[in-house]
Backbone bond lengths (Angstrom), bond angles and torsions (degrees), N, CA, C in turn:
res aa  C-N    CA-C-N  psi(-1)  N-CA   C-N-CA  omega(-1)  CA-C   N-CA-C  phi
1 M - - - 1.477 - - 1.552 110.66 -
2 N 1.342 116.50 124.91 1.452 118.14 -179.62 1.481 111.64 -88.69
3 I 1.294 119.91 128.05 1.442 122.76 -179.06 1.552 106.79 -104.43
4 P 1.367 118.01 123.29 1.456 119.78 -178.33 1.528 111.98 -58.52
5 H 1.334 115.27 143.67 1.415 121.56 177.47 1.601 109.84 -65.28
6 I 1.337 114.57 148.42 1.441 118.95 -177.75 1.537 111.25 -56.14
7 S 1.378 119.01 -33.55 1.435 121.78 -174.96 1.516 107.73 -71.93
8 T 1.379 117.60 -33.79 1.468 119.50 177.08 1.568 110.72 -62.86
9 I 1.370 114.30 -45.43 1.399 118.33 -177.28 1.580 110.72 -59.98
10 L 1.386 115.23 -45.44 1.397 121.15 179.56 1.512 112.74 -56.64
11 R 1.390 114.88 -42.23 1.471 118.55 179.18 1.494 112.09 -61.47
12 H 1.310 116.36 -41.73 1.455 120.45 178.50 1.528 113.90 -64.22
13 L 1.418 114.11 -39.12 1.423 115.42 174.77 1.528 116.79 -66.46
14 H 1.351 117.09 -33.85 1.424 122.11 175.70 1.541 109.71 -60.98
15 K 1.266 116.93 -42.77 1.444 123.47 -178.57 1.569 109.96 -64.87
16 V 1.300 117.24 -44.12 1.419 123.07 177.65 1.582 111.15 -60.76
17 V 1.307 116.00 -46.75 1.439 122.67 -178.57 1.542 108.24 -62.90
18 A 1.335 116.39 -44.69 1.458 120.94 -176.01 1.524 111.41 -65.80
19 V 1.359 115.66 -37.38 1.452 120.00 179.74 1.513 110.03 -69.36
20 S 1.365 115.70 -38.52 1.455 122.15 -177.12 1.606 109.00 -64.66
21 I 1.404 113.39 -41.81 1.447 115.08 178.92 1.539 113.62 -63.84
22 I 1.332 113.38 -42.69 1.470 117.94 179.02 1.546 112.82 -58.41
23 M 1.394 114.02 -40.34 1.444 119.55 -177.54 1.541 110.68 -69.82
24 L 1.369 119.94 -36.32 1.322 125.83 -177.42 1.528 117.25 -85.57
25 M 1.381 116.13 -12.68 1.424 120.13 -179.52 1.534 114.38 -56.47
26 P 1.371 119.87 -48.93 1.455 117.32 179.82 1.548 114.12 -56.91
27 M 1.295 114.67 -37.11 1.498 120.34 178.99 1.460 110.21 -66.26
28 I 1.324 118.68 -41.52 1.464 121.40 178.30 1.513 112.64 -65.08
29 L 1.350 116.12 -43.44 1.466 119.93 178.30 1.510 111.60 -64.02
30 A 1.320 115.37 -40.12 1.454 118.04 -179.50 1.495 113.31 -65.29
31 A 1.361 117.46 -35.96 1.440 121.53 178.17 1.513 110.11 -68.69
32 Q 1.400 118.04 -34.78 1.448 119.53 179.68 1.543 111.29 -70.91
33 N 1.285 117.12 -32.16 1.437 122.63 -174.88 1.509 113.72 -89.10
34 E 1.340 115.01 -12.39 1.503 118.10 -176.19 1.524 108.10 -71.32
35 K 1.322 115.03 134.27 1.435 121.62 179.56 1.553 110.43 -81.48
36 P 1.256 118.90 136.52 1.515 119.90 177.39 1.473 111.68 -59.15
37 R 1.363 119.00 132.96 1.370 123.58 177.08 1.529 111.46 -70.44
38 H 1.320 114.25 155.11 1.508 116.65 -178.20 1.500 108.47 -71.66
39 K 1.247 119.70 139.30 1.466 124.68 -179.03 1.541 109.74 -59.33
40 Q 1.330 114.59 129.42 1.439 120.25 179.03 1.483 111.17 -68.23
41 V 1.275 120.36 134.89 1.509 123.84 -176.35 1.528 107.74 -108.47
42 Q 1.337 117.47 124.32 1.437 119.69 176.20 1.478 112.04 -92.95
43 I 1.378 119.31 127.06 1.485 116.86 -176.04 1.548 105.13 -135.22
44 Y 1.323 116.53 -175.42 1.466 120.15 -167.88 1.548 108.70 -124.08
45 C 1.279 114.77 134.50 1.526 122.26 169.84 1.498 109.54 -85.91
46 G 1.359 111.91 172.96 1.449 117.25 -178.04 1.467 114.86 -59.62
47 D 1.363 117.73 -30.44 1.490 121.79 -177.57 1.534 112.45 -80.50
48 G 1.344 116.71 4.73 1.417 119.82 177.46 1.516 115.94 86.06
49 S 1.297 120.80 -9.34 1.430 120.25 -179.65 1.521 111.31 -78.08
50 E 1.330 115.38 153.05 1.430 121.27 -176.68 1.576 110.56 -100.65
51 V 1.311 115.13 120.36 1.488 118.59 -175.48 1.463 109.07 -137.92
52 P 1.334 118.54 147.80 1.472 124.27 175.78 1.560 109.93 -78.31
53 M 1.278 119.51 86.97 1.451 124.35 -173.40 1.513 110.18 -57.51
54 W 1.270 119.57 -46.97 1.521 121.23 -175.28 1.572 106.97 -56.43
55 R 1.296 118.13 -49.79 1.457 119.32 -175.77 1.470 110.47 -69.23
56 L 1.355 116.56 -32.52 1.450 121.35 -175.90 1.556 109.39 -67.14
57 F 1.340 115.96 -45.44 1.448 120.88 -175.67 1.554 118.68 -100.93
58 Y 1.357 114.24 -22.17 1.498 115.78 -176.68 1.508 115.50 -130.52
59 N 1.389 115.80 -0.42 1.481 119.93 -175.30 1.513 113.23 51.71
60 D 1.336 116.31 37.03 1.480 123.34 -179.66 1.496 114.63 59.24
61 H 1.396 114.94 22.69 1.475 117.85 -178.17 1.542 108.86 -77.60
62 L 1.277 114.32 116.66 1.517 120.26 179.89 1.518 112.04 -121.48
63 A 1.407 115.65 42.24 1.409 116.40 -176.09 1.565 113.31 -68.63
64 N 1.313 116.49 145.63 1.473 121.96 -179.57 1.544 109.73 -96.41
65 N 1.309 115.08 57.98 1.493 116.91 -173.86 1.526 111.22 -116.32
66 L 1.376 118.42 -70.45 1.480 120.57 -176.43 1.525 109.26 -129.09
67 V 1.336 110.95 153.18 1.492 114.41 174.92 1.480 111.37 -64.69
68 R 1.331 114.90 -38.04 1.469 120.20 176.41 1.516 107.00 -120.76
69 P 1.366 117.41 89.57 1.450 120.06 -177.08 1.526 113.29 -60.71
70 R 1.292 117.87 -30.56 1.471 120.05 179.65 1.471 106.43 -154.79
71 T 1.308 114.51 153.17 1.441 121.64 177.28 1.541 110.19 -90.97
72 L 1.338 116.33 114.79 1.436 119.88 -176.65 1.538 111.73 -85.15
73 P 1.280 122.75 136.81 1.434 122.81 171.76 1.545 110.88 -67.45
74 L 1.309 118.70 145.12 1.475 119.25 178.72 1.429 113.76 -53.37
75 D 1.353 120.48 -31.38 1.426 124.03 -178.80 1.567 113.33 -61.30
76 S 1.364 113.72 -23.37 1.455 120.43 -177.78 1.537 111.74 -82.42
77 L 1.334 116.08 -17.55 1.460 119.84 178.23 1.512 109.59 -82.53
78 P 1.386 118.45 152.75 1.429 120.64 176.93 1.474 115.12 -61.24
79 D 1.321 119.12 142.75 1.497 118.98 176.25 1.460 111.47 -56.73
80 E 1.326 117.13 -41.21 1.443 119.75 172.51 1.500 110.10 -161.13
81 I 1.309 117.23 151.15 1.459 120.70 -177.88 1.488 110.57 -148.89
82 N 1.273 119.84 140.81 1.441 123.94 174.20 1.532 109.85 -102.56
83 L 1.326 118.66 114.36 1.528 124.46 -173.69 1.496 104.87 -101.30
84 R 1.318 111.60 134.64 1.485 117.03 166.87 1.541 108.77 -87.20
85 I 1.333 115.45 111.92 1.476 118.71 -173.20 1.510 111.63 -72.33
86 V 1.340 118.32 -47.71 1.463 120.25 -178.87 1.519 103.75 -142.85
87 K 1.373 112.33 161.51 1.455 121.17 178.51 1.474 110.24 -100.52
88 D 1.379 121.18 -29.03 1.433 125.08 175.63 1.529 105.29 -152.62
89 S 1.374 111.27 173.21 1.501 120.33 -177.61 1.505 114.28 -60.15
90 G 1.365 116.81 -29.24 1.451 120.49 -177.19 1.525 112.84 -74.21
91 D 1.338 117.94 -6.71 1.477 121.86 179.47 1.534 114.24 -90.48
92 F 1.329 117.17 11.43 1.417 120.12 -175.12 1.537 110.76 -137.83
93 C 1.357 117.96 144.85 1.404 122.52 170.57 1.525 109.21 -155.94
94 F 1.322 117.10 133.83 1.486 119.31 178.80 1.548 109.20 -64.47
95 P 1.326 119.23 129.38 1.442 122.44 -175.54 1.475 115.07 -63.66
96 M 1.368 115.67 -36.42 1.524 118.77 174.46 1.510 104.57 -161.24
97 K 1.364 115.16 122.19 1.443 119.42 -177.27 1.507 110.18 -91.71
98 N 1.353 111.86 97.17 1.530 120.21 -179.89 1.486 106.95 -162.19
99 I 1.351 117.17 177.14 1.454 123.17 -175.94 1.522 109.24 -73.55
100 I 1.310 116.85 156.11 1.475 126.55 170.40 1.558 107.25 -82.74
101 T 1.269 118.57 122.89 1.484 124.32 175.82 1.542 110.31 -96.26
102 S 1.268 122.11 -21.45 1.427 123.51 173.62 1.557 109.46 -151.45
103 P 1.349 118.05 121.80 1.456 122.08 -175.73 1.530 113.91 -79.71
104 Y 1.277 119.88 176.02 1.432 127.75 175.23 1.576 105.46 -75.13
105 G 1.362 114.91 141.55 1.417 117.29 174.84 1.563 112.76 136.44
106 W 1.296 116.69 -159.01 1.508 118.86 -174.90 1.575 110.63 -86.77
107 R 1.319 116.92 128.56 1.471 121.01 175.25 1.467 110.95 -91.43
108 T 1.296 115.94 106.51 1.469 120.45 -176.11 1.561 110.46 -67.42
109 R 1.347 114.00 -35.96 1.462 118.32 -176.92 1.565 113.71 -61.91
110 W 1.283 113.27 -38.79 1.469 117.65 178.38 1.493 115.69 -106.83
111 E 1.338 116.47 -0.05 1.414 125.42 176.98 1.544 110.00 53.42
112 R 1.278 113.72 55.95 1.464 121.17 177.94 1.554 112.57 -156.67
113 P 1.259 121.79 155.14 1.465 124.10 179.47 1.498 111.21 -72.40
114 H 1.317 114.75 146.10 1.474 122.16 173.79 1.478 109.22 -114.51
115 R 1.357 117.87 104.87 1.435 124.58 -165.97 1.557 115.36 -84.70
116 G 1.321 118.93 13.88 1.437 125.11 177.66 1.504 111.62 -155.22
117 V 1.326 118.75 -161.28 1.406 123.85 175.65 1.532 106.47 -124.45
118 D 1.336 115.96 147.23 1.443 122.33 175.69 1.514 109.53 -101.90
119 I 1.335 116.96 124.99 1.421 124.58 177.33 1.514 113.97 -108.74
120 L 1.312 116.04 129.45 1.442 120.01 -174.62 1.590 106.70 -67.36
121 L 1.349 112.83 144.81 1.486 120.23 172.74 1.552 107.83 -163.16
122 N 1.303 114.30 172.73 1.487 119.63 172.01 1.527 107.91 -106.77
123 T 1.346 112.32 152.16 1.456 119.06 -179.53 1.520 109.45 -57.95
124 G 1.316 117.83 133.09 1.395 123.00 -175.04 1.526 119.20 90.19
125 D 1.337 116.84 -9.23 1.447 120.83 171.88 1.508 113.77 -61.21
126 P 1.346 118.62 137.31 1.502 118.62 179.70 1.448 112.68 -67.44
127 V 1.313 118.42 135.64 1.451 124.50 172.52 1.548 108.02 -109.28
128 R 1.392 116.17 130.47 1.408 118.81 -170.10 1.503 111.73 -114.08
129 A 1.371 116.30 150.64 1.464 122.37 176.46 1.529 108.59 -62.53
130 C 1.377 113.52 130.23 1.504 118.09 178.44 1.487 112.50 -70.62
131 F 1.325 117.65 -40.78 1.433 122.41 -177.93 1.556 107.55 -137.80
132 P 1.350 117.74 164.87 1.429 119.63 175.86 1.523 109.80 -66.47
133 G 1.262 120.78 150.59 1.483 120.97 -178.26 1.507 112.85 176.88
134 V 1.363 114.58 -168.02 1.449 120.48 179.93 1.539 107.34 -122.39
135 V 1.306 118.84 141.71 1.461 123.13 176.31 1.459 110.80 -72.37
136 R 1.378 117.66 120.40 1.406 123.30 174.88 1.525 109.70 -95.37
137 I 1.270 118.48 -37.60 1.457 123.16 -177.12 1.560 107.83 -136.56
138 A 1.279 115.83 137.18 1.488 123.12 173.17 1.565 107.06 -154.85
139 R 1.338 114.28 90.14 1.459 120.55 -178.32 1.533 114.07 -172.87
140 P 1.324 119.62 167.30 1.480 117.88 171.62 1.528 110.56 -69.04
141 M 1.337 113.22 145.57 1.448 117.14 -174.67 1.513 110.05 -156.48
142 G 1.332 119.71 91.84 1.514 124.72 174.90 1.455 114.90 43.52
143 G 1.265 118.96 -128.97 1.454 122.44 -176.37 1.441 119.77 -65.51
144 Y 1.379 115.13 -18.32 1.433 123.66 175.46 1.532 107.95 -71.63
145 G 1.301 122.38 -24.88 1.469 122.50 -169.61 1.513 109.47 67.31
146 N 1.315 118.59 -142.54 1.475 119.95 175.06 1.475 107.75 -72.87
147 V 1.297 116.11 118.44 1.514 121.71 -175.97 1.484 113.60 -127.84
148 I 1.307 114.70 148.58 1.487 122.92 173.93 1.483 110.71 -127.02
149 V 1.272 112.64 132.89 1.579 119.28 174.96 1.466 108.92 -118.64
150 L 1.346 115.93 121.80 1.474 122.58 176.46 1.521 108.77 -104.27
151 R 1.289 115.03 136.46 1.476 118.89 172.36 1.486 106.03 -104.05
152 H 1.293 117.49 137.05 1.508 125.26 -178.00 1.546 111.22 -110.34
153 E 1.297 114.90 153.94 1.454 117.76 -171.36 1.534 115.58 -65.85
154 N 1.411 116.22 -15.53 1.428 115.76 178.70 1.570 113.21 -91.48
155 G 1.341 116.89 7.98 1.407 119.71 176.83 1.566 113.34 102.50
156 L 1.294 117.14 -13.74 1.462 120.42 174.83 1.481 112.63 -74.76
157 E 1.394 115.88 155.48 1.414 120.11 166.51 1.552 110.64 -128.89
158 T 1.301 118.84 143.02 1.461 121.80 176.84 1.530 107.78 -116.88
159 V 1.347 114.39 143.23 1.448 122.46 -172.40 1.596 108.20 -122.67
160 Y 1.356 114.61 134.31 1.478 121.54 -174.42 1.517 107.37 -126.94
161 G 1.343 120.58 103.80 1.424 123.87 -174.52 1.446 118.78 -110.76
162 H 1.305 119.08 167.72 1.492 127.99 -179.89 1.508 113.65 66.91
163 L 1.334 120.73 23.62 1.469 123.45 -178.22 1.554 110.68 -66.24
164 S 1.278 112.06 150.71 1.494 117.84 174.04 1.546 109.16 -87.38
165 K 1.291 117.11 -29.09 1.426 123.20 178.70 1.514 112.78 -145.07
166 I 1.364 115.64 140.37 1.443 119.32 177.49 1.569 106.63 -106.82
167 L 1.323 117.56 132.36 1.406 123.50 -174.09 1.575 114.11 -115.07
168 V 1.383 114.31 8.23 1.479 112.83 176.71 1.575 105.86 -130.85
169 K 1.376 116.27 177.63 1.383 123.48 -178.72 1.554 110.56 -128.30
170 P 1.316 117.22 153.60 1.505 119.90 177.42 1.545 112.43 -51.51
171 L 1.284 117.03 139.90 1.497 126.53 177.31 1.559 111.21 76.50
172 Q 1.324 117.30 0.37 1.480 120.78 175.09 1.476 111.90 -72.69
173 M 1.330 118.03 134.84 1.442 124.31 176.75 1.513 108.13 -84.61
174 V 1.363 116.96 135.12 1.488 120.87 -177.71 1.530 107.31 -129.20
175 E 1.276 116.96 151.40 1.451 125.11 173.58 1.521 113.09 -97.59
176 A 1.340 121.03 154.12 1.427 124.39 173.46 1.572 108.21 -54.81
177 G 1.343 115.98 134.48 1.389 119.28 177.83 1.551 117.21 88.67
178 E 1.336 110.78 -8.67 1.551 115.75 179.13 1.515 108.04 -75.16
179 T 1.311 113.28 135.96 1.551 121.73 178.58 1.577 106.03 -69.86
180 I 1.343 114.79 115.35 1.424 116.78 -178.27 1.574 110.62 -108.06
181 G 1.323 118.45 -15.15 1.469 118.65 176.81 1.564 107.79 -164.58
182 L 1.328 114.80 -178.18 1.425 124.53 178.06 1.523 109.59 -116.74
183 G 1.324 118.92 135.99 1.464 122.70 -179.40 1.530 112.90 -61.71
184 G 1.281 117.68 153.67 1.479 119.74 -176.54 1.533 110.12 -171.35
185 S 1.339 116.81 -161.26 1.483 124.80 -175.10 1.488 110.43 -137.15
186 T 1.296 120.69 37.15 1.471 122.52 -179.05 1.511 110.84 -80.58
187 G 1.383 116.27 165.36 1.416 119.06 -179.76 1.543 111.97 74.05
188 R 1.377 112.63 -152.30 1.505 119.44 178.37 1.507 108.48 -83.77
189 S 1.355 115.75 90.46 1.454 123.47 -174.25 1.482 111.56 -144.37
190 T 1.328 114.75 142.29 1.501 119.76 -178.77 1.537 113.52 -102.62
191 G 1.369 113.84 5.34 1.471 122.77 -176.78 1.452 113.83 166.15
192 P 1.298 118.12 161.99 1.530 118.98 -179.48 1.504 112.85 -56.86
193 H 1.248 116.93 123.68 1.514 123.91 172.01 1.592 108.05 -166.42
194 L 1.299 110.20 165.39 1.517 117.34 175.71 1.483 107.14 -104.36
195 H 1.331 115.69 122.22 1.516 121.88 170.42 1.464 106.31 -88.41
196 F 1.342 117.66 113.75 1.458 121.49 -172.14 1.558 107.57 -119.02
197 E 1.351 117.60 129.62 1.482 120.81 179.58 1.513 107.79 -126.80
198 V 1.342 114.95 157.53 1.470 121.74 167.40 1.527 108.28 -125.70
199 R 1.322 117.68 126.97 1.517 121.35 -177.07 1.452 110.22 -123.97
200 F 1.393 114.90 155.48 1.432 120.92 172.16 1.502 105.51 -135.30
201 Q 1.377 117.83 126.01 1.444 120.06 -170.28 1.560 114.17 48.77
202 Y 1.342 115.91 43.28 1.401 125.91 179.12 1.565 115.11 72.64
203 E 1.339 114.96 -3.95 1.441 118.60 -173.90 1.543 106.90 -99.79
204 P 1.425 117.55 132.68 1.483 119.27 -174.94 1.537 108.38 -84.01
205 F 1.319 112.78 153.61 1.471 120.98 166.23 1.559 107.96 -142.36
206 D 1.316 114.13 165.85 1.458 120.50 -174.27 1.505 110.65 -57.95
207 P 1.349 121.61 119.17 1.442 122.79 173.48 1.538 115.65 -51.93
208 E 1.322 116.38 -28.25 1.446 124.80 -177.79 1.562 111.48 -66.70
209 W 1.320 115.11 -9.67 1.482 115.93 172.47 1.499 110.72 -65.88
210 I 1.389 116.33 -29.94 1.426 117.78 -172.80 1.550 111.19 -120.68
211 L 1.308 118.94 -17.97 1.467 121.14 -171.26 1.537 108.27 -117.23
212 D 1.320 117.14 135.63 1.482 121.86 178.65 1.553 103.37 -101.78
213 F 1.364 119.19 106.27 1.398 125.95 -176.24 1.533 112.40 -80.56
214 K 1.327 116.08 -0.59 1.513 116.07 178.51 1.523 107.24 -96.15
215 N 1.297 117.97 -39.26 1.475 124.40 -176.02 1.511 111.68 -100.79
216 F 1.363 117.12 -12.44 1.440 122.68 -177.34 1.537 111.80 60.75
217 T 1.328 112.59 48.35 1.508 117.99 -179.89 1.522 110.21 -130.18
218 L 1.291 116.96 173.29 1.383 121.78 175.28 1.606 107.13 -89.98
219 R 1.322 115.84 130.26 1.483 117.97 -178.36 1.516 113.36 -63.17
220 T 1.337 116.55 -42.35 1.422 121.05 -174.84 1.468 110.54 -159.57
221 R 1.344 116.51 157.96 1.480 116.58 177.74 1.589 112.13 -90.72
222 R 1.334 114.77 -7.71 1.472 119.54 176.25 1.490 108.36 -127.35
223 L 1.275 118.88 143.66 1.433 125.04 179.72 1.558 111.05 -131.19
224 H 1.344 111.56 133.36 1.459 118.85 173.70 1.487 107.62 -94.18
225 L 1.342 121.20 121.72 1.420 126.29 176.51 1.533 111.71 -115.49
226 D 1.316 116.85 139.37 1.458 118.37 163.46 1.534 108.93 -145.17
227 K 1.300 116.99 -179.75 1.463 121.23 -167.79 1.507 115.96 -62.13
228 T 1.366 114.00 -19.08 1.501 116.21 -178.39 1.457 112.86 -71.09
229 Y 1.355 120.12 -14.75 1.441 122.49 -179.58 1.507 114.43 -84.40
230 F 1.306 117.31 -3.42 1.425 121.46 -179.33 1.520 112.24 -109.04
231 G 1.360 116.03 153.94 1.425 121.64 -178.67 1.449 114.01 88.97
232 I 1.370 118.28 141.54 1.397 123.38 177.16 1.612 108.94 -125.21
233 S 1.224 115.51 120.13 1.479 118.99 -175.92 1.447 109.11 -107.58
234 R 1.405 117.27 157.48 1.422 120.58 174.76 1.509 109.94 -69.38
235 P 1.327 117.65 133.43 1.432 119.37 -177.37 1.496 116.55 -64.49
236 K 1.345 117.22 144.36 1.460 122.59 -177.01 1.570 106.75 -97.87
237 N 1.367 115.32 142.99 1.468 120.63 175.78 1.541 110.45 57.56
238 K 1.379 118.57 29.17 1.387 121.56 -177.00 1.444 121.14 58.12
239 R 1.371 114.26 18.51 1.457 121.04 177.73 1.540 109.62 -105.31
240 P 1.300 112.54 112.75 1.531 115.31 -178.89 1.495 111.20 -64.04
241 P 1.336 116.74 140.92 1.502 118.88 172.87 1.457 115.20 -61.62
242 I 1.319 119.43 156.30 1.463 120.20 178.82 1.555 107.05 -96.28
243 F 1.311 113.35 134.37 1.467 120.32 178.93 1.566 115.20 -118.89
244 K 1.368 112.66 4.39 1.430 114.90 -175.60 1.574 112.82 -72.37
245 A 1.263 117.58 154.64 1.417 120.30 -172.10 1.579 110.26 -79.08
246 D 1.378 115.54 144.99 1.435 119.64 170.43 1.487 108.72 -144.99
247 K 1.341 118.60 -80.61 1.462 120.58 -178.01 1.537 113.99 -72.57
248 S 1.324 115.11 -10.83 1.432 117.08 179.64 1.484 113.00 -69.35
249 I 1.347 117.28 -18.59 1.460 120.43 -175.46 1.517 109.02 -90.28
250 I 1.273 115.78 118.68 1.480 118.49 175.28 1.485 107.50 -94.00
251 K 1.381 115.83 121.90 1.384 121.97 -176.25 1.529 111.23 -66.02
252 E 1.349 113.39 139.51 1.435 117.92 -179.70 1.538 111.34 -101.43
253 R 1.332 115.53 161.90 1.458 119.83 177.03 1.521 109.77 -71.88
254 P 1.268 120.62 155.47 1.467 122.06 172.91 1.485 109.98 -56.11
255 F 1.292 115.44 150.33 1.470 124.03 -173.58 1.516 109.24 -58.79
256 K 1.318 119.46 -39.74 1.488 120.29 -176.41 1.559 108.51 -65.27
257 Q 1.313 118.31 -36.20 1.509 115.76 177.83 1.490 110.45 -70.40
258 Q 1.353 118.46 -37.01 1.499 117.56 -179.65 1.488 110.88 -66.03
259 A 1.363 118.42 -31.54 1.487 121.62 -175.16 1.489 111.69 -80.55
260 K 1.376 120.12 -5.09 1.458 120.41 -175.66 1.523 107.78 -70.15
261 E 1.333 114.65 141.91 1.465 119.88 -179.86 1.518 110.46 -69.88
262 V 1.327 118.14 138.16 1.437 124.02 177.81 1.528 108.86 -124.34
263 Y 1.359 114.33 137.06 1.440 120.43 -178.66 1.510 109.14 -122.94
264 Y 1.384 118.50 156.32 1.430 127.31 -177.09 1.477 111.66 -140.79
265 E 1.343 118.46 133.11 1.417 120.50 177.83 1.538 110.88 -94.88
266 I 1.252 117.11 122.41 1.507 124.57 -172.65 1.531 107.60 -67.19
267 K 1.372 115.08 130.55 1.460 121.98 176.49 1.471 111.88 -105.72
268 K 1.311 115.84 165.63 1.465 120.77 179.43 1.490 109.22 -64.08
269 G 1.354 114.61 133.95 1.509 119.76 -179.99 1.513 110.38 96.16
270 D 1.358 118.19 -12.58 1.466 120.85 -177.84 1.499 110.44 -73.65
271 T 1.339 119.33 142.64 1.467 123.67 167.59 1.477 110.01 -123.40
272 L 1.301 114.93 160.72 1.511 118.28 -176.76 1.513 109.30 -57.61
273 E 1.377 118.35 -39.22 1.448 122.35 179.87 1.546 111.04 -63.10
274 K 1.291 114.53 -41.43 1.528 118.56 177.86 1.480 111.04 -66.53
275 I 1.289 120.99 -43.97 1.514 124.15 178.01 1.511 110.18 -61.85
276 A 1.318 116.09 -42.00 1.450 120.02 179.43 1.564 112.93 -60.64
277 M 1.348 114.42 -44.29 1.458 121.69 178.82 1.550 111.34 -63.92
278 M 1.336 114.71 -39.16 1.496 120.65 -179.85 1.489 113.07 -61.81
279 H 1.380 115.86 -31.71 1.460 123.25 -171.93 1.517 112.84 -112.53
280 S 1.362 117.58 17.20 1.429 121.92 177.71 1.553 112.17 53.38
281 T 1.288 118.02 48.80 1.436 122.45 177.07 1.516 108.27 -142.21
282 T 1.392 113.95 -166.26 1.386 119.52 -178.70 1.500 110.98 -126.89
283 V 1.380 117.60 162.86 1.443 119.95 -179.13 1.544 109.09 -63.56
284 E 1.310 115.49 -36.17 1.525 118.50 179.81 1.537 109.41 -62.72
285 Q 1.316 116.62 -40.82 1.502 118.26 -179.81 1.490 110.99 -68.97
286 L 1.357 118.52 -36.08 1.470 120.75 175.85 1.520 110.21 -62.09
287 Q 1.351 119.10 -43.85 1.418 122.36 179.17 1.491 113.26 -65.76
288 E 1.330 117.35 -33.08 1.480 120.45 172.95 1.491 113.02 -65.98
289 L 1.329 119.11 -36.99 1.437 122.62 179.23 1.553 109.02 -77.77
290 N 1.329 117.81 -25.11 1.479 122.23 -178.29 1.551 108.43 -130.81
291 P 1.311 115.10 80.58 1.493 121.19 -172.29 1.559 114.57 -53.64
292 K 1.345 120.55 -25.59 1.359 124.18 -174.33 1.522 111.07 -94.86
293 L 1.350 115.74 -4.59 1.465 121.05 -178.27 1.497 113.29 -72.02
294 K 1.371 117.47 117.23 1.462 120.61 176.60 1.543 110.07 -112.07
295 K 1.317 117.72 -38.89 1.510 117.24 177.96 1.509 106.47 -150.33
296 A 1.323 115.26 168.40 1.496 122.06 -178.02 1.499 110.39 -74.75
297 K 1.318 118.01 118.26 1.512 121.81 175.85 1.539 105.74 -114.37
298 P 1.337 118.66 124.47 1.426 121.22 176.68 1.510 113.28 -55.17
299 G 1.291 117.47 135.52 1.464 122.01 -179.58 1.447 114.65 91.26
300 L 1.332 118.69 -12.20 1.489 120.72 179.96 1.532 110.18 -83.23
301 Q 1.293 116.18 132.33 1.515 123.59 179.99 1.553 105.79 -92.96
302 I 1.294 117.01 123.44 1.393 124.66 174.69 1.485 116.22 -124.11
303 R 1.359 117.30 153.90 1.458 121.70 178.02 1.479 109.33 -82.59
304 V 1.330 120.09 131.28 1.447 121.90 177.77 1.559 111.39 -113.81
305 R 1.380 117.89 -11.10 1.414 121.29 175.29 1.458 110.73 -135.45
């Protein structure tokens, strides 16, 4: 039996290693060049279930191209949905506290729809993020002028147009109340003002469903949406359609009832994730309320509110 010389074996090994490196090189280069995906955000619907809204409605698409990348047929929108607008008071700030100079709806003068509200301001006034979110668009864009689009973790997007200066960049995370730009009159504008929109799945609806422009407050922490809130049609018989909120507002409990402590006894088969979903909270919040809580033990009573 002939045994190969050690040098012959080493030559074959060198060839195998070289071929393996050549085959793996495209995969290594692709991994190095791959951009990190945006962190998936878990948020809460009105029914208390925890769902990844961005993936559900946008497939994590954060392209910096158009405010309305595509026109969605009404059939593609949910028949109805309850959105949790904010979790606490720190998650909201009025973008600009001033009067509305042009409301949402049909503009008879120009015979076209107005998909937002115009808020009076002076050039250079700070414009603030309405809710926490991530910047999807921050650049000049046609009639919008300098425009910023923020996507929020509940699936809503807010649009800020005609800015004189943009102070944020795409994919940047921002907090509610953070100054994202300065007011101006860029794009198709007749004077300094903020063009402000609220959109869901790229489709606009009247910002007054959620914002009180008289008291500069949030109307509700939860919003009922259905297909009737979308679309702007030419008024019939010279009577403009009504876009003011009514049934969209889900009445909340008084603050004292909300602040009441709530406890839950863990049952067999429960997990911390399941308990969090049942009570519209997170595992992290459960552990903050129960510092010694590591895992779900049947019979243990824990605080969930």
